[in-house]
Phi, psi and omega in degrees: 000137184290153172248129185261146175289162183304325180270003176059027177263345179231147174232133179242137177212157182255150178217135178241028183294336182272003178103344175219145186299138174226147179253129178247139176242129184238133175278136181262000000 
C-alpha cells in the first residue's frame, strides 16, 4: 500500500517482485 507525502504530491511504495525490496516514488 502506498505511503503519501504530507502534501499528497508524492506516493512511495515498496515492491519485491524482482526478488529484493525496492522503493518506488511516484508523482501524483
